[in-house]
N, C-alpha and C positions, 0 to 999 in steps of 0.2 A: 537531618538537618533541619535547621529554621529559617524560614525565608527572610529577608531585610524588611521593616515596616513599610519602609517604602516600595516595596516588590511591585514593580509593574506589567511584570513578564514582557512578551515582545509584541512590538509594532509596528508593523513593516510594511513601505508598497514598494516593491521591487519593479523598477523598470529597465529593460536591457533591449538596445535595439542591435542588431546584429543584418546581416546582408539579406539572407534569405528566413531570418526568424524574429520575431518581437515577442518578448515577454514582458508583460503587466499583470501584476500579484501584489493583491492586497492580504497580508498573512499576519494574522494575531494569533498568540499561543500565552495561555496566563502560567502565572507561575505552577509549577507541578502538573503542569500539563503537556503530555505527547500528543505533538499532531505530525499524524504521516501525509507526505506527498505521493499521490499514486497518478499513474499516468502511463498512456503508450510512449514508447521510442520517440524521442525527438519532443516530447509536452514540454519539456521546461525544468524538469525536477531537479536535475543536477544544479544545471545552469543557475537557477534560485537558491539551492544551498550553496554554491560557490560567491554569489552577489552578498550573500546575508554575511559570509568570513571573510570576505575584502578579496577574494581572488577572483573576479570577475568585475568590471567597471561596472557601474549604472549608470544611465542616463536621466535619469528622474526619480522622482518620489521620496523617502525618507527609511530612516531606520532608526527605531530607540529601543532600548533593552533598561528595564526599570528606569526610564523616563531619561537615560542619557542618549546623547545623540551620538552614534555611533558611525554614520555614513562618510564623514569626512576623514577618518582615521584608517593609517593603513591595519592589515591583516594582524601583524603583530600585538597590535596595540587594542584589538577591539576586544579582549579579554574572553575569546568566546571558545569552549572547546570544542574538538572536532576527533570524527571517528572513522578514517578513512577508509575504502572499501577493501583496499589492501593493506591496510592499516599501517603503512609507512612507519614502521619501526626502525630507529639506527642498527644496522648490523653489527656496529663494532661497538656498540654498548650492552651492558647487561640489562635483563629487568626493569631490576632496581634501578638503575640508571636513565635508563629510557624513560620511566614515570618520575623519575628526579627533573626532567631536562626541564619542564615547564616551569616547575617551581625556581630552578637556579635562574631561568630566563627573567623570573619576574623579582630579581635581587635575594632570593632566598640563599644563605647559607649552604656551603655543601654539605655539611652536618646534618642541619635541619631538614634540607629538602630529602636525603636520603634516609632517614626517619621517618618521616610524612609518606615516602615512597612504600617504604616496607611496610605501613600500617595499610595502604591501598592494597596492596598487592594481598595484603592479609585479607582483606575485605573479599576480595575477589577469589581465593582459593589459590594462591600461587607464592605462599611466602616461601615452598618450600623448593620455588623455580627462581627466587632472587638472583642471583648468580647465572644463570641461563642465557645467552646469547639467542636473538631470534631463530636462526637457524636452525637450534636445538628447541624450539618450542611447537607443539601440533599447532593446527591453524585456530582452534579453539583458545588455548592456552595464548596465541596471539592476538587473537582477537580482546581476551579480557585484560591483555597487558594495553592494549591502545585504549580500553574502555578507561583502566584507570589512570592512564596518563592524561586522558580528557579531564577526568575528575577530579583528580587532586589539585588543579588549578582552582576549585570550584567556581566555575564559569555560571554566571546569570543564565547563557543561552549552549546550548548543547547541541549540535549538528549531526548526525549519521547518517553516513552515505552506504546504503546498502550494506550494513555490517552483518551481515549474516550468507551474504552470498557468495561466501568463497569457502561456505564449509561444505563438508559430505552431509549425508540426508542426517544419520544419526547426532551428530557432534552439532547440526542444526536445533534440535530439537532440545538437549541439554542447555547450549549456551544460550537458545530465547527465553526459555525459561529463566534462567541466570540473568538477561537483559533486564528480563520483565522488573524483576526484584530488585535490581539498582535502580531502574529507571523510577520506580515506585517512591524509591528514598530521596530521590532528586528534586532540590524544592524549585530549581530553577525552571526555563521555559526548553521544552525540547524540540528538536523538528528532527523526522524520518526520513528518508527518502528510501523507497522500496519498489521491487517490481511483484514481491510476493502476495498475494491477497492475506494471505493466512498470519504473516511478520505483522501485518497494518492491523488486523483484525485483533491479535492478542497482544500486541504493544503500545496501540494509540488509542487515545482517548476522543481525537477525533480526524475523520477523514476530510483532505483537501485533492481534490481530484482536477488533474490539468489536462488540456488537451489546446495542441496549439496555442499555447503561451497562455491561456487564460482559464479561471476556474470555470469547471462546467457544473460541480457538484459538491455538496460539502455538509458534513455531520456526522454525527456519532456514528461509528460502523454498525450497529444494527440495522439502524433507519438507513444508509446507501445501500447495505445487502439488500434492505428490504423492497425498499422502491428507488431501483437504479433510474435514471436518466438519460444514458446516452447507451448506445451500444457496446463502446469498449468495457462501463461499468456493468453492464448486464452481461458479459464475455467474462470478468473479474469472479462476478459472485455465482455465477453459473445459472443464468435464468434467460430465456427466449424473452425478446422485449419489441413492440411495436408502440408505433403512435397512432391513435386514429379520432375518430371523433364517436362521440357516446350520444347515443338517444335512448332516455330511459334505459332499457336492459341488454340493448344491442350497442355493437362497435363496429362503425365501418372504416375501411383504410382505402386510401386512393388506389390501391392493387390488391388483389386478391377477396375470396368471400370474407361478409360479416362473420363477426363472432360472436355471440350468446354471454352474458355473466352474470350473475347470481344476483346481484346488487341494481340501481338504478342510479346512473349520471348523466350529466348533460354536458356537451362540449369537448373541448381538445383533452385528450388523456393520452397516458400511456395504460397499455396493457401488457400484463407480465404472466409467464408460468414458468413452473421447473419442468428440466428434461424427464425427469421422474413421472410426472404429472400424463405424460404421452403415453397414450395405447397404440401399439400395433396389431394391425391386423393381415393375415391373406387375402380376406376377400370380406367386402361390404359388410360390416356388423350389423345383426337385427335390434331392431328397434330405433335406429338410426337417433345417434349421439347428436347434444345440440349441435357440436361443433365437432366437424368431420371432413376431413380432406384425401383424395388419393394423389400418393405423394410418391416421387420415384426417389431411392437413395443415392445419394450421392457420395457418402462416404463412412467406412464403418473405422471405430478406432478404441483397443482395450485402453481403459481408463480403471485400472485397479482391478478391484470384481466385479466391476461393471462394464458395460460395452455403449460408447457414445454412436451415438445413428445420425448423420446428418442428412437432413430430408429435404428435397426442393418440391413445395407445395405452391401451388398455384398464389403468386403474388408473395413468397415469402420462402424464408430456409427457418424450418424449425431445427433442434436441435431434440433428441429423443435418447432416454438412459433405459438399457435394457439389459438382461441375464445373458451370460456366453448362449445358455439352453433357447434360450429366443431366438437370437443368432439363425442357428441350427433352424428350428423348426418352422422360421418364417423364409428361410432361406435369402438372408438380407446380404446380399452382395452389390457392389455399384453397379446402379442401372435397374436393379429390380425394380417392383414397384409393389408398394401397401397402400392400408387406409391406417391414416393417422387418426384419434379421436381424444378431445382434451375435453373434461366435466367442465359447466360453466362453475360450479366451486372450486376448480383449482385454478379460476383465474382471478389474480390480482388487478384492480384497475383504481388509477389515482390521475387526479389534473395533473397536464401536462405545464 
């Protein structure tokens, strides 16, 4: 697809007021860019998506797509494509007629709409299922029909609300790869809401993290993953994160012992390290590593081929990843005590 010469993408500020919650989000997405909204439950992700679609009333702000002001238009006149979490296919229509529905709503003749819908079903690999009704489709097939329906009307803004959450693990892998290909060929702006960090990292060009209705961090996926700025983001990307004050090669904290770092910084900083970089010992190790604490095991949980151990150390909770053999060797059960060490060279530090 080729973007119109005047394509400007999405430029929005969404203000939504509710009794127990306020959303105030400035959001931009360039033509061809996929922006993922991430955040804990109740952060405002779905509210933002529904406000863009015209399904939730806003109390202020603006909404422009390619320079056109859409804020005052009802949902059906915004020309926005949307893929819902549960797909919302019409059960009485075939896959072909589901895809043709939006084209018909825009005034297309039945024959022309069905021919265009057939071309889209072929693009998403479902030409052989054109006559199938939704109940005869698998979850992955239904998701592709919903995507084809959204793209067939050639929207300048595409909204995706947890598009992979209803799929099993195997189908999710396949459909994620297919969705990435289709998004790469979409020349409009796209906004994706997801709880899954892998979906966001694979599908999005930029992440916008919401907490409490406000943006707390945004940037390219690799940058957000490398330098989290809140506990939620740190958990999302699997890092231990603490905020402290750096003075040279030492970072101090309001609670807990200081930590040594490999470089030198001054002022307020974030300090992060991977759970895999935490070494555990049954007794105090020789050589007294620079960052060493006595800790109590707060929990043990299997995660794939590794085991996540939550440690309660002085002034901080630390996540450590070890092997199943280490769990047995160290006798890691809730309440047991160990020594935990992290090398200064394994610690990332960056300005707060």
